[in-house]
N, C-alpha and C positions, 0 to 999 in steps of 0.2 A: 732528373733535375726538376725541382718543384717550381710552380708558378712564382712563388715568392722570390726566388733568385732572379727570374726573368724581370719582374717588376722592379727589384732593387737596382738591377743593372740599367734598366730604362731610366729610373729616377736619377742615377748618376749622370747620365747624358743630359737630363733636362736641367740639373742644377746650374744655375747661372754663375755661381762662384767656383764650379769645378769640384766641389766637395760632395761627399756621399749624402744622400737624403736619408730621412729617418727610415729605419728598417721595421717600423711598427705599422707598416702599410697593411690595410685589410685586403686579403687576397681570396680568390676562389680555392676551393679544395681540389679542383680538377687539376689533372696533369697539364703539361705544356701543350700536348697534342689535343687537349679538350677544353681549352680556355673558353669561358662563357662568351657568347656572341650576342650583343644586344639586338633587340627586335626593331627598335625605331630610335628617333632622336632623344626622346625622353629617357629611354633606357640607356642611352649612351651617357647621359648626364649622371645617371645613378651609378654606372660602372666607373666613371671618372672620379666621381666623389668618393667612391671606395678605394680606388687606386692611389690617388694623390694625397700626400700628407698636407697638413695645414700650411707648412712653409712654402710649398710650391703654389698652393692656391692663393696665398698672399702675394707671391710674386706675379702671377697671372693678372691679378686685380690691378696692379700698378702699371701694367703694360697697356699699350694701346691695342686695339683689335689686330692691326696690321703687324705690330711687333710680336704679338702672341703667335699669330699664325706663322709668321716668317721664321721666328726663332725655334719653334717646336715642330716645324714640318718634317724635319728629318730625324727627330728623336721620337717623341710621343706619336707623332703622325705616321712614321714608318712602322712603329709597333702596332698601331691600330690597323693600318693597311694589311700588314701580314698576319697578325693574330686574330683580327676580326673578319678575315677572308674577303676583304673588299676587291681583291684581284681574282678571286675564285668563285664568284657567284653565291655568296653566303646569304642568309635571310636578310642581313642588314644591307648588303649591296642591292638585293632585290627591292627592299623598301625604298632605297634611293632611286632605283630604276623607275619605281612607280610614281616618283616626282619628276621624272625626266632628268635625273643626274646619273650619268653613266661612267664618268672617269673617277677612279679612286682618289686622285688628288683633289678633284672637286668635292667628293664626299667628305674628305678630311677638312677641306676648308669650310664647309657648312657646319660640320660638328664643332670645329674650333670657334667660328664666329658666333654660333648659337650658344655655346657653353659660356664663352666670355660675356656675351650680352646677358645671359641668365644670371651669372654671378654678380653682375653690376645692377641687376634688377631692370634691365632694359628689355624692350620688345625684341623678340627674335626676328620678326619680319621674314619668315621662311619664303613666302612668295617672291619677295623681292630678291632674296638670294638666288632662288632657283632661276629667276629671269636673268640675272647677271651672268650666270654660267651658260644659259641657253643662247643668250645674246653673243657672248664670246665665242662659242663654237660656231654660230651661224656667221659671224664675221670672218672667223678663220676659214671656214669653207668657201666663202665668197672671195677672200683674199687668195686662197689656193687656186680656185677656179680661174681667177684673173691671171695668176702667174702662169699656170699651164696653158691657158688660151694664148697668151703672148708668145710662149715658147713654141707651141705647136704651130702657130701662124708663120714661124721661120721656115717651115718645111713646105716647099713648093713642088708641084708635080713636075717631074723631069729632073729635079735636083740630084746631084751625086752626093751620096752620104757615106760616112765611114762607120763601120760596125765597132761597137765598144766592147765586145766579147763579155758581156755581163753574165753569160752562162758558161764561161770556161772555154777551153780550146779542144779541138778535135785530136791534136797531136802535140807532142813536146816541141816539135820543129816549128809548128805554127805559132806556139807561144814564144819561142826564141826569136822568130822573126819579128813578132809584134814588139817584144821588149826591146829589141835592138833597132826598132824603127826602120826596119828593112822593108816590110810589107804589112798592109792593113786591109782587111776585107772591105770591099766597096760595093755599093748598090745604087739603084736608080729608084726614086720615089714614083710609084705608078698609081697610087690611090690614097685617099685620106678619109678617115672616119672621125668627123669633128665632135660626134657625141662621146665616143670612148677614148678619144685621143690616141688613135691607132693610125699608123701609116702602112701602106702596102709597098713592099720593096722587092725589086728583082735583083738578085745577087749577080754581079758581073766580075767579081774578083774575090777569091777566098784565101789565097796564099797557101792552100793545100788541097789536094785532090779530094780529100774527104769532105770539103765544104766547111760549113760553120755549125756550131751548136745553137739552134734558133730558140730551143725551149729546154728547160731542165727544171723539174719540180723538187729537187734536192732541198732547197731552202724554203719551199712553199709551206704555208701554215694554214690548216683548215679550222675555221671557227665554228663552233656549235652554239647557236643562239639560245638553245634550250638549256644547255648545261653551263653555258658561259666559259667552256674550256676550249683550248686549242690543241690540235694534234698534227702530226706529220702524216703525209699521204702514205697509204698502205703499200703502194707500189712506185718504184722509181721510174719516171718516164723521161726519156731524152729524145729530142727530135733534131734530126740533122737536115741541113739545107745545102744543096750543091749549086754550083754556078749555072745560071740560067733559070733557076726556079724562083718563084714568087711566093711571098708569105706575109701575114700581117704581124706587125710588132708594136709593142708600146713605143711611142716616139723617142722615149729615153734610151732606147737600145741603139739608137743611131746618132751620130754627130752631124750637125748641119755644116754646110761649106763655110770656110773662113771668109 
């Protein structure tokens, strides 16, 4: 399937009146798997100018900046994120990384806002845009830290806590007892790590002689900062914990007393 078909389908999604856009869009001769990826913001503008027909450009111009970004985020925006490799460490994503922009949605936002401003002959104000996203994530981190601190403070030394079985069950019988609310593994908080939000728990009841599954890397994901890619662990590791033993857990693995 040629790039032209992909672009035509894209423009169908973008059309505000639900009708197909012009099929005379200038496209690359590359196959779908080798679509040209811009090197920077200016190059993004050039590629968008080639891709979008005049009818779409006129529509964009009459929209406000927020309307443009909001309306096209899932159409054109998704196409850019997928085909320009913004999730996969492409050269364009690395260009944005050099600006301290790391999330593909934020990259899309900068491209859209800048393209819209350029079309209207306005200043891009790239530094201002970058600051907006950096401030947003900084606030998000602080908000998340505040939430976790508040939740973590509910755990006190000596508290009795209930296990949430986030890593599965040791036996079907244990799972059945938990589902039927017959028995839940319980422990006592014996230590707290306020920096990493970990609690040390001594298991006092497990509802099964096998104990509980305290760790399982089945759903773990390893991120490679050099390639920007994620992968699963090469080896499955399951750790069991029996009654009387102590171990460190993320505080979310245990429920606080009611």
